[in-house]
N, CA, C and O atoms as a GROMACS GRO file, in nm:
protein
  368
    1MET      N    1  -0.098   3.430   0.663
    1MET     CA    2  -0.084   3.330   0.745
    1MET      C    3  -0.188   3.234   0.757
    1MET      O    4  -0.166   3.113   0.760
    2ALA      N    5  -0.317   3.292   0.765
    2ALA     CA    6  -0.417   3.199   0.762
    2ALA      C    7  -0.452   3.114   0.629
    2ALA      O    8  -0.509   3.005   0.626
    3GLU      N    9  -0.408   3.184   0.526
    3GLU     CA   10  -0.401   3.106   0.388
    3GLU      C   11  -0.295   2.960   0.393
    3GLU      O   12  -0.311   2.855   0.332
    4GLN      N   13  -0.210   2.990   0.467
    4GLN     CA   14  -0.104   2.891   0.485
    4GLN      C   15  -0.158   2.780   0.560
    4GLN      O   16  -0.144   2.665   0.518
    5VAL      N   17  -0.227   2.810   0.686
    5VAL     CA   18  -0.277   2.714   0.772
    5VAL      C   19  -0.398   2.641   0.696
    5VAL      O   20  -0.417   2.521   0.716
    6ALA      N   21  -0.492   2.723   0.598
    6ALA     CA   22  -0.583   2.626   0.558
    6ALA      C   23  -0.514   2.556   0.439
    6ALA      O   24  -0.556   2.444   0.412
    7ALA      N   25  -0.421   2.603   0.372
    7ALA     CA   26  -0.356   2.535   0.267
    7ALA      C   27  -0.295   2.378   0.350
    7ALA      O   28  -0.309   2.274   0.287
    8SER      N   29  -0.242   2.374   0.459
    8SER     CA   30  -0.178   2.281   0.502
    8SER      C   31  -0.275   2.181   0.533
    8SER      O   32  -0.261   2.062   0.505
    9LYS      N   33  -0.390   2.237   0.601
    9LYS     CA   34  -0.506   2.153   0.633
    9LYS      C   35  -0.555   2.075   0.531
    9LYS      O   36  -0.574   1.954   0.540
   10VAL      N   37  -0.576   2.142   0.435
   10VAL     CA   38  -0.628   2.087   0.292
   10VAL      C   39  -0.533   1.958   0.274
   10VAL      O   40  -0.580   1.844   0.271
   11ASN      N   41  -0.409   1.984   0.263
   11ASN     CA   42  -0.307   1.884   0.239
   11ASN      C   43  -0.320   1.771   0.326
   11ASN      O   44  -0.316   1.655   0.287
   12THR      N   45  -0.334   1.804   0.440
   12THR     CA   46  -0.341   1.680   0.554
   12THR      C   47  -0.456   1.576   0.520
   12THR      O   48  -0.453   1.453   0.517
   13GLU      N   49  -0.555   1.660   0.496
   13GLU     CA   50  -0.698   1.580   0.487
   13GLU      C   51  -0.692   1.508   0.346
   13GLU      O   52  -0.759   1.406   0.330
   14LEU      N   53  -0.619   1.555   0.248
   14LEU     CA   54  -0.602   1.482   0.106
   14LEU      C   55  -0.501   1.355   0.125
   14LEU      O   56  -0.525   1.246   0.073
   15ALA      N   57  -0.385   1.382   0.205
   15ALA     CA   58  -0.308   1.272   0.243
   15ALA      C   59  -0.373   1.164   0.326
   15ALA      O   60  -0.343   1.046   0.305
   16GLN      N   61  -0.454   1.195   0.411
   16GLN     CA   62  -0.528   1.117   0.493
   16GLN      C   63  -0.611   1.032   0.407
   16GLN      O   64  -0.605   0.910   0.419
   17GLN      N   65  -0.706   1.101   0.302
   17GLN     CA   66  -0.776   1.031   0.225
   17GLN      C   67  -0.718   0.932   0.135
   17GLN      O   68  -0.774   0.826   0.108
   18GLY      N   69  -0.581   0.974   0.079
   18GLY     CA   70  -0.507   0.873  -0.007
   18GLY      C   71  -0.467   0.768   0.080
   18GLY      O   72  -0.479   0.659   0.025
   19THR      N   73  -0.430   0.763   0.184
   19THR     CA   74  -0.394   0.653   0.296
   19THR      C   75  -0.522   0.557   0.311
   19THR      O   76  -0.514   0.434   0.318
   20LEU      N   77  -0.626   0.624   0.313
   20LEU     CA   78  -0.748   0.543   0.357
   20LEU      C   79  -0.780   0.457   0.217
   20LEU      O   80  -0.812   0.338   0.223
   21VAL      N   81  -0.767   0.528   0.092
   21VAL     CA   82  -0.790   0.468  -0.044
   21VAL      C   83  -0.675   0.345  -0.052
   21VAL      O   84  -0.699   0.240  -0.112
   22LYS      N   85  -0.552   0.369   0.014
   22LYS     CA   86  -0.470   0.246  -0.034
   22LYS      C   87  -0.495   0.139   0.075
   22LYS      O   88  -0.459   0.024   0.051
   23LEU      N   89  -0.550   0.167   0.188
   23LEU     CA   90  -0.582   0.065   0.278
   23LEU      C   91  -0.691   0.013   0.218
   23LEU      O   92  -0.677  -0.109   0.204
   24ILE      N   93  -0.778   0.047   0.182
   24ILE     CA   94  -0.893  -0.027   0.132
   24ILE      C   95  -0.859  -0.114  -0.012
   24ILE      O   96  -0.922  -0.213  -0.049
   25ILE      N   97  -0.761  -0.062  -0.073
   25ILE     CA   98  -0.721  -0.117  -0.209
   25ILE      C   99  -0.639  -0.256  -0.168
   25ILE      O  100  -0.662  -0.363  -0.223
   26PHE      N  101  -0.551  -0.239  -0.076
   26PHE     CA  102  -0.481  -0.344  -0.015
   26PHE      C  103  -0.563  -0.433   0.048
   26PHE      O  104  -0.545  -0.554   0.032
   27SER      N  105  -0.654  -0.389   0.120
   27SER     CA  106  -0.739  -0.493   0.199
   27SER      C  107  -0.839  -0.576   0.086
   27SER      O  108  -0.867  -0.695   0.103
   28LEU      N  109  -0.876  -0.516  -0.002
   28LEU     CA  110  -0.943  -0.590  -0.121
   28LEU      C  111  -0.861  -0.690  -0.185
   28LEU      O  112  -0.900  -0.803  -0.215
   29SER      N  113  -0.743  -0.643  -0.205
   29SER     CA  114  -0.640  -0.738  -0.270
   29SER      C  115  -0.596  -0.838  -0.217
   29SER      O  116  -0.560  -0.938  -0.279
   30LEU      N  117  -0.593  -0.821  -0.072
   30LEU     CA  118  -0.540  -0.933   0.028
   30LEU      C  119  -0.661  -1.060   0.015
   30LEU      O  120  -0.638  -1.180   0.034
   31GLY      N  121  -0.802  -0.996  -0.024
   31GLY     CA  122  -0.909  -1.132  -0.032
   31GLY      C  123  -0.896  -1.182  -0.165
   31GLY      O  124  -0.888  -1.303  -0.183
   32ILE      N  125  -0.893  -1.103  -0.258
   32ILE     CA  126  -0.918  -1.125  -0.398
   32ILE      C  127  -0.780  -1.211  -0.460
   32ILE      O  128  -0.798  -1.325  -0.503
   33VAL      N  129  -0.671  -1.162  -0.461
   33VAL     CA  130  -0.542  -1.180  -0.515
   33VAL      C  131  -0.520  -1.353  -0.468
   33VAL      O  132  -0.523  -1.440  -0.556
   34PRO      N  133  -0.500  -1.384  -0.336
   34PRO     CA  134  -0.478  -1.521  -0.307
   34PRO      C  135  -0.567  -1.622  -0.367
   34PRO      O  136  -0.523  -1.727  -0.413
   35LEU      N  137  -0.716  -1.584  -0.368
   35LEU     CA  138  -0.836  -1.681  -0.398
   35LEU      C  139  -0.801  -1.703  -0.546
   35LEU      O  140  -0.793  -1.817  -0.592
   36THR      N  141  -0.780  -1.589  -0.621
   36THR     CA  142  -0.761  -1.612  -0.772
   36THR      C  143  -0.653  -1.672  -0.815
   36THR      O  144  -0.650  -1.739  -0.918
   37ALA      N  145  -0.538  -1.649  -0.724
   37ALA     CA  146  -0.432  -1.732  -0.767
   37ALA      C  147  -0.436  -1.889  -0.729
   37ALA      O  148  -0.370  -1.971  -0.793
   38TYR      N  149  -0.533  -1.927  -0.602
   38TYR     CA  150  -0.542  -2.055  -0.601
   38TYR      C  151  -0.621  -2.119  -0.697
   38TYR      O  152  -0.582  -2.221  -0.754
   39PHE      N  153  -0.726  -2.070  -0.719
   39PHE     CA  154  -0.809  -2.149  -0.851
   39PHE      C  155  -0.751  -2.122  -0.973
   39PHE      O  156  -0.772  -2.204  -1.062
   40ALA      N  157  -0.672  -2.012  -1.003
   40ALA     CA  158  -0.600  -2.013  -1.133
   40ALA      C  159  -0.523  -2.105  -1.151
   40ALA      O  160  -0.531  -2.167  -1.257
   41SER      N  161  -0.423  -2.141  -1.049
   41SER     CA  162  -0.318  -2.229  -1.036
   41SER      C  163  -0.372  -2.366  -1.017
   41SER      O  164  -0.310  -2.459  -1.069
   42LEU      N  165  -0.459  -2.386  -0.963
   42LEU     CA  166  -0.528  -2.540  -0.934
   42LEU      C  167  -0.581  -2.596  -1.073
   42LEU      O  168  -0.574  -2.717  -1.097
   43ASN      N  169  -0.633  -2.509  -1.161
   43ASN     CA  170  -0.680  -2.537  -1.270
   43ASN      C  171  -0.592  -2.512  -1.387
   43ASN      O  172  -0.628  -2.568  -1.490
   44TYR      N  173  -0.503  -2.450  -1.391
   44TYR     CA  174  -0.418  -2.404  -1.525
   44TYR      C  175  -0.274  -2.445  -1.509
   44TYR      O  176  -0.204  -2.472  -1.606
   45VAL      N  177  -0.227  -2.451  -1.373
   45VAL     CA  178  -0.065  -2.455  -1.351
   45VAL      C  179  -0.044  -2.591  -1.304
   45VAL      O  180   0.026  -2.669  -1.368
   46TRP      N  181  -0.110  -2.629  -1.177
   46TRP     CA  182  -0.080  -2.758  -1.121
   46TRP      C  183  -0.167  -2.870  -1.152
   46TRP      O  184  -0.167  -2.964  -1.073
   47ASN      N  185  -0.246  -2.875  -1.260
   47ASN     CA  186  -0.344  -2.985  -1.284
   47ASN      C  187  -0.410  -3.044  -1.188
   47ASN      O  188  -0.406  -3.167  -1.184
   48GLY      N  189  -0.476  -2.978  -1.099
   48GLY     CA  190  -0.563  -3.016  -0.973
   48GLY      C  191  -0.483  -3.064  -0.837
   48GLY      O  192  -0.542  -3.127  -0.749
   49ASN      N  193  -0.342  -3.029  -0.828
   49ASN     CA  194  -0.286  -3.037  -0.711
   49ASN      C  195  -0.322  -2.945  -0.606
   49ASN      O  196  -0.264  -2.837  -0.602
   50ALA      N  197  -0.400  -2.972  -0.531
   50ALA     CA  198  -0.458  -2.868  -0.403
   50ALA      C  199  -0.319  -2.816  -0.348
   50ALA      O  200  -0.308  -2.694  -0.345
   51THR      N  201  -0.220  -2.884  -0.307
   51THR     CA  202  -0.129  -2.855  -0.211
   51THR      C  203  -0.019  -2.732  -0.281
   51THR      O  204   0.036  -2.643  -0.217
   52PHE      N  205  -0.006  -2.755  -0.416
   52PHE     CA  206   0.067  -2.668  -0.466
   52PHE      C  207  -0.016  -2.533  -0.476
   52PHE      O  208   0.021  -2.421  -0.442
   53ALA      N  209  -0.123  -2.567  -0.526
   53ALA     CA  210  -0.221  -2.429  -0.532
   53ALA      C  211  -0.218  -2.347  -0.424
   53ALA      O  212  -0.192  -2.227  -0.434
   54ALA      N  213  -0.245  -2.409  -0.304
   54ALA     CA  214  -0.245  -2.368  -0.174
   54ALA      C  215  -0.104  -2.283  -0.144
   54ALA      O  216  -0.119  -2.168  -0.101
   55LEU      N  217   0.001  -2.323  -0.161
   55LEU     CA  218   0.134  -2.247  -0.175
   55LEU      C  219   0.128  -2.157  -0.249
   55LEU      O  220   0.170  -2.053  -0.199
   56THR      N  221   0.091  -2.149  -0.359
   56THR     CA  222   0.100  -2.050  -0.480
   56THR      C  223  -0.010  -1.949  -0.412
   56THR      O  224   0.016  -1.832  -0.441
   57ALA      N  225  -0.124  -1.964  -0.329
   57ALA     CA  226  -0.213  -1.855  -0.280
   57ALA      C  227  -0.138  -1.808  -0.154
   57ALA      O  228  -0.153  -1.691  -0.119
   58VAL      N  229  -0.066  -1.880  -0.091
   58VAL     CA  230  -0.004  -1.819   0.020
   58VAL      C  231   0.130  -1.729  -0.028
   58VAL      O  232   0.161  -1.633   0.042
   59MET      N  233   0.191  -1.751  -0.119
   59MET     CA  234   0.281  -1.659  -0.167
   59MET      C  235   0.230  -1.527  -0.229
   59MET      O  236   0.292  -1.421  -0.219
   60ALA      N  237   0.102  -1.545  -0.298
   60ALA     CA  238   0.031  -1.429  -0.333
   60ALA      C  239   0.005  -1.345  -0.224
   60ALA      O  240   0.030  -1.225  -0.226
   61ALA      N  241  -0.052  -1.413  -0.116
   61ALA     CA  242  -0.093  -1.320  -0.003
   61ALA      C  243   0.060  -1.265   0.044
   61ALA      O  244   0.063  -1.146   0.075
   62ASN      N  245   0.157  -1.324   0.049
   62ASN     CA  246   0.264  -1.245   0.096
   62ASN      C  247   0.319  -1.128   0.022
   62ASN      O  248   0.366  -1.028   0.076
   63VAL      N  249   0.307  -1.150  -0.119
   63VAL     CA  250   0.333  -1.047  -0.189
   63VAL      C  251   0.258  -0.922  -0.175
   63VAL      O  252   0.318  -0.814  -0.173
   64VAL      N  253   0.116  -0.928  -0.164
   64VAL     CA  254   0.022  -0.827  -0.136
   64VAL      C  255   0.082  -0.758  -0.008
   64VAL      O  256   0.095  -0.636  -0.002
   65LEU      N  257   0.119  -0.841   0.092
   65LEU     CA  258   0.146  -0.786   0.218
   65LEU      C  259   0.263  -0.688   0.225
   65LEU      O  260   0.263  -0.578   0.279
   66VAL      N  261   0.365  -0.749   0.159
   66VAL     CA  262   0.519  -0.673   0.129
   66VAL      C  263   0.481  -0.574   0.040
   66VAL      O  264   0.552  -0.477   0.063
   67ALA      N  265   0.418  -0.556  -0.034
   67ALA     CA  266   0.386  -0.450  -0.133
   67ALA      C  267   0.316  -0.337  -0.029
   67ALA      O  268   0.345  -0.218  -0.038
   68TYR      N  269   0.228  -0.383   0.062
   68TYR     CA  270   0.151  -0.260   0.147
   68TYR      C  271   0.287  -0.217   0.220
   68TYR      O  272   0.322  -0.099   0.213
   69ILE      N  273   0.360  -0.309   0.289
   69ILE     CA  274   0.477  -0.256   0.393
   69ILE      C  275   0.554  -0.167   0.324
   69ILE      O  276   0.571  -0.057   0.376
   70ILE      N  277   0.609  -0.193   0.205
   70ILE     CA  278   0.683  -0.111   0.085
   70ILE      C  279   0.627   0.029   0.074
   70ILE      O  280   0.695   0.132   0.076
   71THR      N  281   0.477   0.021   0.061
   71THR     CA  282   0.414   0.139   0.025
   71THR      C  283   0.399   0.221   0.148
   71THR      O  284   0.395   0.343   0.139
   72SER      N  285   0.390   0.161   0.264
   72SER     CA  286   0.357   0.230   0.383
   72SER      C  287   0.489   0.309   0.423
   72SER      O  288   0.491   0.429   0.449
   73VAL      N  289   0.599   0.226   0.424
   73VAL     CA  290   0.715   0.293   0.454
   73VAL      C  291   0.761   0.405   0.361
   73VAL      O  292   0.820   0.502   0.410
   74TYR      N  293   0.741   0.398   0.246
   74TYR     CA  294   0.768   0.488   0.147
   74TYR      C  295   0.686   0.616   0.167
   74TYR      O  296   0.735   0.728   0.152
   75GLU      N  297   0.553   0.595   0.202
   75GLU     CA  298   0.463   0.704   0.222
   75GLU      C  299   0.505   0.776   0.365
   75GLU      O  300   0.493   0.899   0.369
   76ASP      N  301   0.548   0.715   0.467
   76ASP     CA  302   0.585   0.750   0.576
   76ASP      C  303   0.739   0.846   0.562
   76ASP      O  304   0.754   0.938   0.643
   77LYS      N  305   0.824   0.828   0.483
   77LYS     CA  306   0.932   0.879   0.462
   77LYS      C  307   0.906   1.006   0.394
   77LYS      O  308   0.953   1.112   0.435
   78ARG      N  309   0.831   0.997   0.294
   78ARG     CA  310   0.798   1.117   0.201
   78ARG      C  311   0.766   1.290   0.289
   78ARG      O  312   0.817   1.396   0.252
   79PRO      N  313   0.676   1.274   0.401
   79PRO     CA  314   0.666   1.401   0.468
   79PRO      C  315   0.778   1.456   0.532
   79PRO      O  316   0.802   1.577   0.534
   80ARG      N  317   0.870   1.344   0.600
   80ARG     CA  318   0.994   1.362   0.664
   80ARG      C  319   1.076   1.432   0.579
   80ARG      O  320   1.121   1.540   0.617
   81GLU      N  321   1.107   1.386   0.460
   81GLU     CA  322   1.193   1.438   0.372
   81GLU      C  323   1.142   1.595   0.307
   81GLU      O  324   1.222   1.680   0.267
   82ALA      N  325   1.030   1.609   0.306
   82ALA     CA  326   0.961   1.749   0.265
   82ALA      C  327   0.986   1.854   0.383
   82ALA      O  328   1.010   1.974   0.371
   83GLY      N  329   0.973   1.773   0.507
   83GLY     CA  330   0.995   1.864   0.622
   83GLY      C  331   1.111   1.920   0.634
   83GLY      O  332   1.129   2.037   0.668
   84GLN      N  333   1.213   1.823   0.601
   84GLN     CA  334   1.361   1.857   0.630
   84GLN      C  335   1.410   1.973   0.525
   84GLN      O  336   1.486   2.066   0.550
   85GLY      N  337   1.350   1.944   0.409
   85GLY     CA  338   1.374   2.060   0.294
   85GLY      C  339   1.329   2.197   0.354
   85GLY      O  340   1.385   2.300   0.316
   86SER      N  341   1.256   2.199   0.420
   86SER     CA  342   1.166   2.339   0.446
   86SER      C  343   1.250   2.364   0.565
   86SER      O  344   1.289   2.480   0.558
   87GLU      N  345   1.291   2.310   0.662
   87GLU     CA  346   1.361   2.343   0.772
   87GLU      C  347   1.488   2.397   0.734
   87GLU      O  348   1.516   2.503   0.790
   88SER      N  349   1.570   2.351   0.653
   88SER     CA  350   1.683   2.400   0.598
   88SER      C  351   1.678   2.541   0.527
   88SER      O  352   1.765   2.628   0.535
   89LYS      N  353   1.571   2.547   0.462
   89LYS     CA  354   1.535   2.698   0.414
   89LYS      C  355   1.511   2.788   0.500
   89LYS      O  356   1.527   2.906   0.471
   90LYS      N  357   1.462   2.744   0.637
   90LYS     CA  358   1.434   2.848   0.718
   90LYS      C  359   1.536   2.892   0.808
   90LYS      O  360   1.533   3.005   0.857
   91GLU      N  361   1.638   2.797   0.834
   91GLU     CA  362   1.747   2.825   0.881
   91GLU      C  363   1.842   2.921   0.819
   91GLU      O  364   1.912   2.992   0.892
   92ARG      N  365   1.848   2.928   0.693
   92ARG     CA  366   1.915   3.023   0.616
   92ARG      C  367   1.896   3.155   0.631
   92ARG      O  368   1.958   3.235   0.561
   0.00000   0.00000   0.00000
């Protein structure tokens, strides 16, 4: 019984570390991706038109935010699905 508790604590700690790593990655991406998109599109796509380059940067930031939300929702559903599977085995 104590081994199961220890194993669940290790799994919980690893999941929390994974969540922290994802948060750091998305935070860095939220700063880097729009700036890169702005300057790249300003020089190579829109030929100096700052308005369109800014719109491109805004769209890039929204893509990063939507990706983070989708990842968070998917990550939140995973433990529930795993927990439901173990409960059905206990009921048998």
